C-alpha positions in Angstrom: 0.0 0.0 0.0 1.4 3.4 -1.0 0.5 6.6 0.9 1.4 10.2 0.2 2.1 12.4 3.2 1.4 15.9 2.1 2.6 19.0 4.0 0.1 21.8 3.7 1.6 25.1 2.7 1.6 28.3 4.9 2.6 31.9 4.4 6.2 31.0 5.1 6.4 28.2 2.5 4.5 30.4 -0.1 7.0 33.2 0.5 9.8 30.8 -0.5 11.7 31.7 2.7 13.7 29.1 4.7 12.3 28.5 8.2 13.7 30.5 11.1 14.7 27.3 12.9 17.1 25.5 10.6 17.0 22.5 12.9 13.9 21.4 11.0 16.1 20.2 8.1 18.0 17.9 10.4 14.8 16.6 11.9 13.4 15.9 8.5 16.6 14.2 7.4 16.5 12.0 10.5 12.9 11.1 9.8 13.5 10.3 6.1 16.6 8.3 7.1 14.4 6.2 9.4 11.9 5.6 6.6 14.7 4.6 4.2 16.3 2.2 6.8 12.8 0.6 7.3 12.6 0.2 3.5 9.3 2.1 3.2 10.5 5.4 1.6 9.7 5.8 -2.1 10.3 9.5 -2.6 10.2 12.9 -0.8 10.7 16.5 -1.7 9.7 20.1 -0.9 7.8 22.1 -3.5 8.6 25.6 -4.6 6.0 28.3 -3.9 2.9 28.4 -6.0 4.1 31.7 -7.5 6.6 29.6 -9.5 3.9 27.1 -10.6 0.9 26.9 -12.8 -2.4 25.1 -13.1 -4.1 23.6 -16.1 -7.8 24.5 -16.1 -10.1 22.6 -18.3 -13.3 24.1 -19.8 -15.3 21.8 -22.1 -12.2 19.6 -22.3 -9.9 22.4 -23.5 -6.9 23.3 -21.3 -5.9 26.8 -20.3 -2.7 27.6 -18.3 -3.2 29.7 -15.2 0.0 31.0 -13.6 0.4 31.1 -9.8 0.5 32.4 -7.1 -2.8 30.9 -5.9 -4.8 32.6 -3.2 -5.9 29.8 -0.8 -2.6 29.0 0.9 -4.2 26.4 3.2 -5.3 24.4 0.2 -1.7 24.2 -1.3 0.9 21.6 -0.8 4.5 22.6 0.3 6.0 19.1 0.2 5.4 15.4 0.2 6.8 12.0 1.3 5.7 8.9 -0.5 5.8 5.7 1.4 5.0 2.0 0.8 3.8 0.1 3.9 1.8 -3.0 4.7 -1.2 -1.4 6.2 -3.1 1.8 6.9 -2.2 1.5 10.6 1.5 1.4 9.7 1.0 4.6 7.6 -0.6 6.2 10.6 2.3 5.3 12.8 4.8 6.8 10.3 2.6 10.0 9.9 2.5 10.4 13.7 6.3 10.5 13.7 6.5 13.1 11.0 8.4 16.2 12.4 6.4 19.5 12.6 7.1 20.7 9.0 7.7 24.4 9.9 9.2 23.9 13.3 7.7 23.6 16.7 6.4 27.2 16.8 4.4 27.4 13.6 1.0 25.8 13.1 0.9 23.3 10.2 -1.1 20.3 9.0 -0.1 17.2 7.0 -2.6 15.2 5.1 -2.1 11.5 4.3 -3.8 9.8 1.4 -3.6 6.3 0.0 -2.7 6.0 -3.7 -4.7 3.8 -6.1 -3.0 0.6 -7.1 -3.6 -0.7 -10.7 -5.1 -3.9 -9.3 -7.9 -1.8 -7.8 -9.0 -0.2 -11.1 -11.4 -1.8 -13.6 -10.0 -3.9 -16.4 -9.8 -1.8 -19.6 -7.2 -1.0 -22.4 -6.1 2.2 -20.6 -5.3 0.4 -17.3 -3.6 -2.3 -19.2 -1.4 0.3 -20.9 -0.5 1.7 -17.4 0.5 -1.8 -16.4 2.8 -2.0 -19.4 4.4 1.4 -18.6 4.9 0.3 -15.0 6.6 -2.9 -16.1 8.9 -0.9 -18.5 9.9 1.5 -15.7 10.7 -1.3 -13.3 12.8 -3.0 -16.0 14.9 0.1 -16.7 
């Protein structure tokens, strides 16, 4: 089971400024090292502010590019950690150990969501093609 731990953005992360307490980088490194040693870490990274990003908005199936920044900071993601574990309970335990993303003095929230696995999706040509792509990635 794969889960994504998403760090919600705040004014600090949207400003693109480093946290006042640089110790958070050491705490995050220790946490991710523990994940790696346990064999559950798939990927992790911080995201640049939404002012450097864009969205693709679809109207009647036609895409339009909308540049950031985006107004609702609390709805944005500042970073993520992707893990693969045996159960939801194990994901919860790892999430409980996640360091306070912006230090001990700033309020923050993380959200954890399970990813779909191809086996959970209905059989169709598109899903079969995703299986082929996944097999190619694993082979390379």
